[in-house]
A tleap script that builds the chain and sets N, CA, C and O, in Angstrom:
source leaprc.protein.ff14SB
mol = sequence {
  NMET THR LYS GLU SER PRO ARG ILE GLU GLU
  TYR LEU GLU TYR ILE TYR LYS LEU GLN GLU
  MET HIE GLU SER ALA THR THR SER LYS LEU
  ALA GLN ARG LEU GLU LEU ALA PRO SER SER
  VAL SER GLU MET LEU LYS GLN LEU GLU GLN
  LYS GLY LEU VAL GLU TYR ALA GLU LYS GLY
  VAL VAL LEU THR LYS GLU GLY GLU LEU LYS
  ALA ARG LYS VAL ILE ARG LYS HIE ARG LEU
  SER GLU ARG LEU LEU THR ASP ILE LEU GLY
  PHE LYS TRP ASP LYS VAL HIE GLU GLU ALA
  CCYS
}
set mol.1.N position { 78.909 79.084 135.935 }
set mol.1.CA position { 78.667 77.673 135.742 }
set mol.1.C position { 79.752 76.900 136.486 }
set mol.1.O position { 80.937 77.094 136.213 }
set mol.2.N position { 79.381 76.046 137.399 }
set mol.2.CA position { 80.355 75.289 138.164 }
set mol.2.C position { 80.690 73.973 137.505 }
set mol.2.O position { 79.892 73.418 136.751 }
set mol.3.N position { 81.886 73.475 137.799 }
set mol.3.CA position { 82.315 72.173 137.274 }
set mol.3.C position { 81.570 71.083 138.048 }
set mol.3.O position { 81.486 71.127 139.276 }
set mol.4.N position { 81.042 70.123 137.327 }
set mol.4.CA position { 80.328 69.027 137.940 }
set mol.4.C position { 81.228 67.808 138.034 }
set mol.4.O position { 82.258 67.728 137.365 }
set mol.5.N position { 80.822 66.847 138.885 }
set mol.5.CA position { 81.565 65.616 139.038 }
set mol.5.C position { 81.473 64.792 137.753 }
set mol.5.O position { 80.534 64.953 136.972 }
set mol.6.N position { 82.460 63.900 137.536 }
set mol.6.CA position { 82.406 63.050 136.343 }
set mol.6.C position { 81.081 62.252 136.242 }
set mol.6.O position { 80.564 62.040 135.145 }
set mol.7.N position { 80.558 61.829 137.365 }
set mol.7.CA position { 79.308 61.038 137.370 }
set mol.7.C position { 78.150 61.914 136.873 }
set mol.7.O position { 77.342 61.469 136.058 }
set mol.8.N position { 78.070 63.134 137.354 }
set mol.8.CA position { 77.017 64.060 136.913 }
set mol.8.C position { 77.188 64.341 135.404 }
set mol.8.O position { 76.211 64.365 134.656 }
set mol.9.N position { 78.428 64.549 134.978 }
set mol.9.CA position { 78.689 64.795 133.568 }
set mol.9.C position { 78.199 63.617 132.709 }
set mol.9.O position { 77.642 63.807 131.628 }
set mol.10.N position { 78.420 62.407 133.215 }
set mol.10.CA position { 78.008 61.210 132.475 }
set mol.10.C position { 76.467 61.177 132.311 }
set mol.10.O position { 75.949 60.854 131.241 }
set mol.11.N position { 75.776 61.511 133.374 }
set mol.11.CA position { 74.311 61.573 133.308 }
set mol.11.C position { 73.870 62.625 132.317 }
set mol.11.O position { 73.021 62.353 131.468 }
set mol.12.N position { 74.420 63.807 132.404 }
set mol.12.CA position { 74.043 64.918 131.504 }
set mol.12.C position { 74.284 64.532 130.050 }
set mol.12.O position { 73.443 64.779 129.186 }
set mol.13.N position { 75.417 63.935 129.792 }
set mol.13.CA position { 75.749 63.539 128.415 }
set mol.13.C position { 74.757 62.522 127.884 }
set mol.13.O position { 74.291 62.655 126.753 }
set mol.14.N position { 74.426 61.518 128.667 }
set mol.14.CA position { 73.505 60.486 128.207 }
set mol.14.C position { 72.098 61.016 128.047 }
set mol.14.O position { 71.427 60.690 127.067 }
set mol.15.N position { 71.632 61.825 128.982 }
set mol.15.CA position { 70.296 62.414 128.879 }
set mol.15.C position { 70.233 63.260 127.593 }
set mol.15.O position { 69.247 63.200 126.858 }
set mol.16.N position { 71.275 64.036 127.331 }
set mol.16.CA position { 71.332 64.859 126.120 }
set mol.16.C position { 71.240 63.974 124.878 }
set mol.16.O position { 70.488 64.283 123.953 }
set mol.17.N position { 71.987 62.892 124.850 }
set mol.17.CA position { 71.967 62.009 123.679 }
set mol.17.C position { 70.614 61.388 123.475 }
set mol.17.O position { 70.159 61.257 122.339 }
set mol.18.N position { 69.959 61.004 124.547 }
set mol.18.CA position { 68.585 60.461 124.443 }
set mol.18.C position { 67.650 61.498 123.862 }
set mol.18.O position { 66.849 61.193 122.979 }
set mol.19.N position { 67.747 62.717 124.350 }
set mol.19.CA position { 66.890 63.802 123.853 }
set mol.19.C position { 67.157 64.061 122.373 }
set mol.19.O position { 66.221 64.317 121.614 }
set mol.20.N position { 68.412 63.999 121.955 }
set mol.20.CA position { 68.753 64.197 120.543 }
set mol.20.C position { 68.114 63.117 119.659 }
set mol.20.O position { 67.795 63.377 118.499 }
set mol.21.N position { 67.927 61.918 120.197 }
set mol.21.CA position { 67.312 60.816 119.462 }
set mol.21.C position { 65.793 60.812 119.647 }
set mol.21.O position { 65.112 59.896 119.186 }
set mol.22.N position { 65.264 61.839 120.322 }
set mol.22.CA position { 63.833 61.973 120.609 }
set mol.22.C position { 63.320 60.773 121.429 }
set mol.22.O position { 62.217 60.271 121.213 }
set mol.23.N position { 64.159 60.341 122.368 }
set mol.23.CA position { 63.766 59.263 123.291 }
set mol.23.C position { 63.637 59.835 124.697 }
set mol.23.O position { 64.273 60.831 125.041 }
set mol.24.N position { 62.809 59.192 125.492 }
set mol.24.CA position { 62.626 59.625 126.862 }
set mol.24.C position { 63.805 59.182 127.712 }
set mol.24.O position { 64.302 58.064 127.576 }
set mol.25.N position { 64.245 60.072 128.589 }
set mol.25.CA position { 65.328 59.724 129.539 }
set mol.25.C position { 64.667 59.191 130.800 }
set mol.25.O position { 64.444 59.927 131.761 }
set mol.26.N position { 64.362 57.922 130.781 }
set mol.26.CA position { 63.706 57.277 131.909 }
set mol.26.C position { 64.737 56.696 132.862 }
set mol.26.O position { 65.896 56.489 132.501 }
set mol.27.N position { 64.293 56.437 134.081 }
set mol.27.CA position { 65.181 55.841 135.080 }
set mol.27.C position { 65.693 54.497 134.589 }
set mol.27.O position { 66.874 54.195 134.759 }
set mol.28.N position { 64.849 53.699 133.996 }
set mol.28.CA position { 65.270 52.380 133.541 }
set mol.28.C position { 66.307 52.465 132.424 }
set mol.28.O position { 67.276 51.707 132.433 }
set mol.29.N position { 66.128 53.349 131.487 }
set mol.29.CA position { 67.132 53.528 130.393 }
set mol.29.C position { 68.467 53.986 130.958 }
set mol.29.O position { 69.519 53.479 130.566 }
set mol.30.N position { 68.427 54.935 131.869 }
set mol.30.CA position { 69.665 55.450 132.454 }
set mol.30.C position { 70.342 54.359 133.286 }
set mol.30.O position { 71.561 54.201 133.233 }
set mol.31.N position { 69.557 53.614 134.048 }
set mol.31.CA position { 70.128 52.552 134.887 }
set mol.31.C position { 70.807 51.494 134.010 }
set mol.31.O position { 71.901 51.028 134.327 }
set mol.32.N position { 70.164 51.129 132.931 }
set mol.32.CA position { 70.737 50.125 132.039 }
set mol.32.C position { 72.032 50.636 131.399 }
set mol.32.O position { 73.039 49.928 131.400 }
set mol.33.N position { 72.017 51.830 130.864 }
set mol.33.CA position { 73.163 52.409 130.177 }
set mol.33.C position { 74.344 52.635 131.112 }
set mol.33.O position { 75.494 52.385 130.750 }
set mol.34.N position { 74.045 53.114 132.327 }
set mol.34.CA position { 75.111 53.437 133.270 }
set mol.34.C position { 75.472 52.268 134.162 }
set mol.34.O position { 76.366 52.368 135.002 }
set mol.35.N position { 74.774 51.161 133.978 }
set mol.35.CA position { 75.005 49.932 134.738 }
set mol.35.C position { 74.882 50.188 136.248 }
set mol.35.O position { 75.766 49.846 137.034 }
set mol.36.N position { 73.758 50.799 136.617 }
set mol.36.CA position { 73.477 51.115 138.004 }
set mol.36.C position { 72.072 50.621 138.378 }
set mol.36.O position { 71.249 50.346 137.505 }
set mol.37.N position { 71.821 50.518 139.656 }
set mol.37.CA position { 70.505 50.153 140.143 }
set mol.37.C position { 69.542 51.318 139.896 }
set mol.37.O position { 69.941 52.474 140.035 }
set mol.38.N position { 68.304 51.047 139.539 }
set mol.38.CA position { 67.335 52.126 139.329 }
set mol.38.C position { 67.227 53.072 140.559 }
set mol.38.O position { 67.023 54.276 140.403 }
set mol.39.N position { 67.362 52.520 141.749 }
set mol.39.CA position { 67.277 53.377 142.930 }
set mol.39.C position { 68.436 54.388 142.981 }
set mol.39.O position { 68.246 55.523 143.417 }
set mol.40.N position { 69.620 53.983 142.543 }
set mol.40.CA position { 70.766 54.913 142.499 }
set mol.40.C position { 70.517 56.011 141.460 }
set mol.40.O position { 70.842 57.177 141.685 }
set mol.41.N position { 69.947 55.628 140.339 }
set mol.41.CA position { 69.627 56.594 139.298 }
set mol.41.C position { 68.586 57.590 139.803 }
set mol.41.O position { 68.716 58.791 139.567 }
set mol.42.N position { 67.569 57.110 140.488 }
set mol.42.CA position { 66.524 57.986 141.023 }
set mol.42.C position { 67.106 59.013 141.994 }
set mol.42.O position { 66.717 60.181 141.988 }
set mol.43.N position { 68.043 58.560 142.828 }
set mol.43.CA position { 68.711 59.473 143.769 }
set mol.43.C position { 69.469 60.570 143.017 }
set mol.43.O position { 69.365 61.751 143.350 }
set mol.44.N position { 70.229 60.163 142.001 }
set mol.44.CA position { 71.004 61.147 141.245 }
set mol.44.C position { 70.089 62.105 140.492 }
set mol.44.O position { 70.394 63.294 140.398 }
set mol.45.N position { 68.992 61.623 139.963 }
set mol.45.CA position { 68.050 62.490 139.248 }
set mol.45.C position { 67.463 63.538 140.196 }
set mol.45.O position { 67.239 64.682 139.803 }
set mol.46.N position { 67.221 63.144 141.429 }
set mol.46.CA position { 66.750 64.139 142.435 }
set mol.46.C position { 67.808 65.199 142.669 }
set mol.46.O position { 67.489 66.383 142.776 }
set mol.47.N position { 69.052 64.791 142.750 }
set mol.47.CA position { 70.147 65.773 142.913 }
set mol.47.C position { 70.262 66.680 141.703 }
set mol.47.O position { 70.470 67.885 141.843 }
set mol.48.N position { 70.130 66.113 140.525 }
set mol.48.CA position { 70.204 66.945 139.300 }
set mol.48.C position { 69.039 67.920 139.239 }
set mol.48.O position { 69.192 69.039 138.749 }
set mol.49.N position { 67.888 67.512 139.727 }
set mol.49.CA position { 66.739 68.405 139.760 }
set mol.49.C position { 66.994 69.544 140.762 }
set mol.49.O position { 66.701 70.704 140.476 }
set mol.50.N position { 67.537 69.205 141.923 }
set mol.50.CA position { 67.839 70.218 142.938 }
set mol.50.C position { 68.854 71.234 142.428 }
set mol.50.O position { 68.799 72.410 142.789 }
set mol.51.N position { 69.771 70.783 141.599 }
set mol.51.CA position { 70.787 71.668 141.022 }
set mol.51.C position { 70.262 72.482 139.828 }
set mol.51.O position { 70.968 73.330 139.283 }
set mol.52.N position { 69.024 72.209 139.437 }
set mol.52.CA position { 68.412 72.919 138.321 }
set mol.52.C position { 68.888 72.445 136.970 }
set mol.52.O position { 68.824 73.199 135.999 }
set mol.53.N position { 69.369 71.205 136.875 }
set mol.53.CA position { 69.899 70.677 135.631 }
set mol.53.C position { 68.885 69.837 134.847 }
set mol.53.O position { 68.996 69.720 133.627 }
set mol.54.N position { 67.902 69.254 135.535 }
set mol.54.CA position { 66.845 68.495 134.868 }
set mol.54.C position { 65.513 68.840 135.481 }
set mol.54.O position { 65.430 69.368 136.590 }
set mol.55.N position { 64.480 68.534 134.742 }
set mol.55.CA position { 63.106 68.660 135.233 }
set mol.55.C position { 62.389 67.340 134.947 }
set mol.55.O position { 62.636 66.701 133.924 }
set mol.56.N position { 61.524 66.948 135.832 }
set mol.56.CA position { 60.734 65.752 135.597 }
set mol.56.C position { 59.650 66.074 134.569 }
set mol.56.O position { 58.980 67.104 134.636 }
set mol.57.N position { 59.504 65.153 133.617 }
set mol.57.CA position { 58.507 65.301 132.542 }
set mol.57.C position { 57.546 64.125 132.663 }
set mol.57.O position { 57.625 63.324 133.594 }
set mol.58.N position { 56.648 64.046 131.706 }
set mol.58.CA position { 55.668 62.944 131.695 }
set mol.58.C position { 56.369 61.581 131.717 }
set mol.58.O position { 55.980 60.677 132.456 }
set mol.59.N position { 57.395 61.459 130.901 }
set mol.59.CA position { 58.159 60.205 130.815 }
set mol.59.C position { 59.627 60.521 131.097 }
set mol.59.O position { 60.348 60.940 130.191 }
set mol.60.N position { 60.069 60.333 132.301 }
set mol.60.CA position { 61.465 60.543 132.627 }
set mol.60.C position { 61.793 62.002 132.951 }
set mol.60.O position { 60.989 62.728 133.536 }
set mol.61.N position { 62.995 62.402 132.552 }
set mol.61.CA position { 63.467 63.763 132.829 }
set mol.61.C position { 63.910 64.419 131.534 }
set mol.61.O position { 64.209 63.740 130.552 }
set mol.62.N position { 63.950 65.745 131.540 }
set mol.62.CA position { 64.488 66.517 130.423 }
set mol.62.C position { 65.480 67.512 130.989 }
set mol.62.O position { 65.348 67.943 132.135 }
set mol.63.N position { 66.468 67.875 130.198 }
set mol.63.CA position { 67.449 68.863 130.618 }
set mol.63.C position { 66.831 70.255 130.627 }
set mol.63.O position { 66.061 70.625 129.740 }
set mol.64.N position { 67.194 71.013 131.655 }
set mol.64.CA position { 66.848 72.443 131.651 }
set mol.64.C position { 67.805 73.161 130.712 }
set mol.64.O position { 68.701 72.532 130.148 }
set mol.65.N position { 67.639 74.431 130.537 }
set mol.65.CA position { 68.590 75.211 129.683 }
set mol.65.C position { 69.998 75.083 130.241 }
set mol.65.O position { 70.949 74.868 129.489 }
set mol.66.N position { 70.136 75.214 131.569 }
set mol.66.CA position { 71.454 75.107 132.178 }
set mol.66.C position { 72.003 73.687 132.021 }
set mol.66.O position { 73.191 73.505 131.753 }
set mol.67.N position { 71.145 72.692 132.188 }
set mol.67.CA position { 71.562 71.301 132.015 }
set mol.67.C position { 72.026 71.017 130.615 }
set mol.67.O position { 73.007 70.302 130.409 }
set mol.68.N position { 71.319 71.579 129.639 }
set mol.68.CA position { 71.678 71.366 128.232 }
set mol.68.C position { 73.028 72.071 127.929 }
set mol.68.O position { 73.866 71.524 127.212 }
set mol.69.N position { 73.220 73.254 128.467 }
set mol.69.CA position { 74.497 73.952 128.283 }
set mol.69.C position { 75.668 73.130 128.807 }
set mol.69.O position { 76.695 72.976 128.146 }
set mol.70.N position { 75.479 72.607 130.022 }
set mol.70.CA position { 76.528 71.805 130.634 }
set mol.70.C position { 76.769 70.536 129.839 }
set mol.70.O position { 77.915 70.143 129.622 }
set mol.71.N position { 75.691 69.892 129.404 }
set mol.71.CA position { 75.804 68.655 128.617 }
set mol.71.C position { 76.590 68.922 127.340 }
set mol.71.O position { 77.452 68.124 126.973 }
set mol.72.N position { 76.310 70.025 126.657 }
set mol.72.CA position { 77.015 70.347 125.426 }
set mol.72.C position { 78.504 70.569 125.684 }
set mol.72.O position { 79.348 70.152 124.891 }
set mol.73.N position { 78.816 71.225 126.794 }
set mol.73.CA position { 80.226 71.420 127.145 }
set mol.73.C position { 80.924 70.091 127.430 }
set mol.73.O position { 82.073 69.897 127.035 }
set mol.74.N position { 80.238 69.182 128.111 }
set mol.74.CA position { 80.810 67.874 128.413 }
set mol.74.C position { 81.090 67.122 127.123 }
set mol.74.O position { 82.154 66.524 126.966 }
set mol.75.N position { 80.138 67.151 126.199 }
set mol.75.CA position { 80.287 66.443 124.934 }
set mol.75.C position { 81.430 67.066 124.116 }
set mol.75.O position { 82.224 66.340 123.518 }
set mol.76.N position { 81.516 68.368 124.087 }
set mol.76.CA position { 82.597 69.032 123.362 }
set mol.76.C position { 83.954 68.678 123.972 }
set mol.76.O position { 84.904 68.394 123.243 }
set mol.77.N position { 84.048 68.693 125.273 }
set mol.77.CA position { 85.307 68.332 125.941 }
set mol.77.C position { 85.694 66.892 125.590 }
set mol.77.O position { 86.857 66.599 125.315 }
set mol.78.N position { 84.720 66.018 125.606 }
set mol.78.CA position { 84.946 64.605 125.307 }
set mol.78.C position { 85.474 64.456 123.864 }
set mol.78.O position { 86.445 63.738 123.625 }
set mol.79.N position { 84.829 65.135 122.920 }
set mol.79.CA position { 85.243 65.036 121.520 }
set mol.79.C position { 86.619 65.618 121.316 }
set mol.79.O position { 87.411 65.061 120.556 }
set mol.80.N position { 86.933 66.726 121.971 }
set mol.80.CA position { 88.272 67.311 121.852 }
set mol.80.C position { 89.319 66.366 122.434 }
set mol.80.O position { 90.413 66.247 121.882 }
set mol.81.N position { 89.006 65.700 123.524 }
set mol.81.CA position { 89.920 64.711 124.114 }
set mol.81.C position { 90.162 63.572 123.146 }
set mol.81.O position { 91.294 63.114 122.995 }
set mol.82.N position { 89.106 63.109 122.485 }
set mol.82.CA position { 89.256 62.013 121.521 }
set mol.82.C position { 90.167 62.437 120.368 }
set mol.82.O position { 91.017 61.663 119.928 }
set mol.83.N position { 89.988 63.663 119.881 }
set mol.83.CA position { 90.812 64.176 118.768 }
set mol.83.C position { 92.293 64.294 119.219 }
set mol.83.O position { 93.198 63.960 118.455 }
set mol.84.N position { 92.522 64.747 120.401 }
set mol.84.CA position { 93.897 64.845 120.936 }
set mol.84.C position { 94.533 63.470 120.952 }
set mol.84.O position { 95.670 63.294 120.511 }
set mol.85.N position { 93.792 62.492 121.464 }
set mol.85.CA position { 94.337 61.141 121.599 }
set mol.85.C position { 94.634 60.521 120.224 }
set mol.85.O position { 95.638 59.826 120.066 }
set mol.86.N position { 93.774 60.766 119.236 }
set mol.86.CA position { 94.009 60.167 117.923 }
set mol.86.C position { 94.984 60.968 117.074 }
set mol.86.O position { 95.925 60.410 116.510 }
set mol.87.N position { 94.761 62.284 116.982 }
set mol.87.CA position { 95.545 63.108 116.078 }
set mol.87.C position { 96.963 63.399 116.574 }
set mol.87.O position { 97.910 63.415 115.788 }
set mol.88.N position { 97.099 63.625 117.868 }
set mol.88.CA position { 98.397 64.026 118.394 }
set mol.88.C position { 99.160 62.842 119.005 }
set mol.88.O position { 100.358 62.676 118.776 }
set mol.89.N position { 98.450 62.033 119.776 }
set mol.89.CA position { 99.116 60.958 120.505 }
set mol.89.C position { 99.088 59.623 119.780 }
set mol.89.O position { 99.720 58.662 120.220 }
set mol.90.N position { 98.345 59.557 118.653 }
set mol.90.CA position { 98.399 58.356 117.808 }
set mol.90.C position { 97.602 57.153 118.285 }
set mol.90.O position { 97.842 56.038 117.822 }
set mol.91.N position { 96.668 57.349 119.192 }
set mol.91.CA position { 95.819 56.232 119.627 }
set mol.91.C position { 94.951 55.775 118.470 }
set mol.91.O position { 94.599 56.566 117.595 }
set mol.92.N position { 94.604 54.480 118.470 }
set mol.92.CA position { 93.662 53.956 117.512 }
set mol.92.C position { 92.267 54.433 117.874 }
set mol.92.O position { 91.911 54.490 119.051 }
set mol.93.N position { 91.463 54.782 116.848 }
set mol.93.CA position { 90.154 55.368 117.081 }
set mol.93.C position { 89.259 54.476 117.941 }
set mol.93.O position { 88.495 54.991 118.757 }
set mol.94.N position { 89.332 53.165 117.782 }
set mol.94.CA position { 88.468 52.266 118.529 }
set mol.94.C position { 88.840 52.152 119.987 }
set mol.94.O position { 88.121 51.513 120.754 }
set mol.95.N position { 89.943 52.753 120.394 }
set mol.95.CA position { 90.400 52.690 121.803 }
set mol.95.C position { 90.237 54.001 122.547 }
set mol.95.O position { 90.427 54.043 123.762 }
set mol.96.N position { 89.891 55.072 121.848 }
set mol.96.CA position { 89.937 56.390 122.499 }
set mol.96.C position { 88.732 56.746 123.367 }
set mol.96.O position { 88.860 57.578 124.266 }
set mol.97.N position { 87.574 56.146 123.130 }
set mol.97.CA position { 86.400 56.558 123.896 }
set mol.97.C position { 86.615 56.438 125.405 }
set mol.97.O position { 86.365 57.387 126.149 }
set mol.98.N position { 87.076 55.278 125.849 }
set mol.98.CA position { 87.291 55.077 127.295 }
set mol.98.C position { 88.380 55.997 127.826 }
set mol.98.O position { 88.270 56.514 128.937 }
set mol.99.N position { 89.426 56.204 127.042 }
set mol.99.CA position { 90.501 57.092 127.485 }
set mol.99.C position { 90.048 58.533 127.594 }
set mol.99.O position { 90.511 59.259 128.474 }
set mol.100.N position { 89.153 58.960 126.719 }
set mol.100.CA position { 88.701 60.325 126.696 }
set mol.100.C position { 87.754 60.656 127.843 }
set mol.100.O position { 87.591 61.823 128.199 }
set mol.101.N position { 87.135 59.641 128.415 }
set mol.101.CA position { 86.179 59.883 129.504 }
set mol.101.C position { 86.785 60.412 130.727 }
set mol.101.O position { 86.083 60.654 131.709 }
savepdb mol mol.pdb
quit
């Protein structure tokens, strides 16, 4: 499993979260959340498909097994970073999300 760019990790994390909420990961939802143009999101989704991380579904995209594995690792890394910042370095909880990214 190769390390992905922070931007790819961000996509995987958000697609995973949408799937957990039983929502479709559509281009428009991703564009809104990531504050990008829909055309930029479409380009990235094509790249993610080529890497075998997502598949196009009836409504939007879904993570493949590999994509889901990577997304879970990204989320775990993010949560561990948040705990380090709060528990060890004393950051306030409401400030750690951006720092952990």
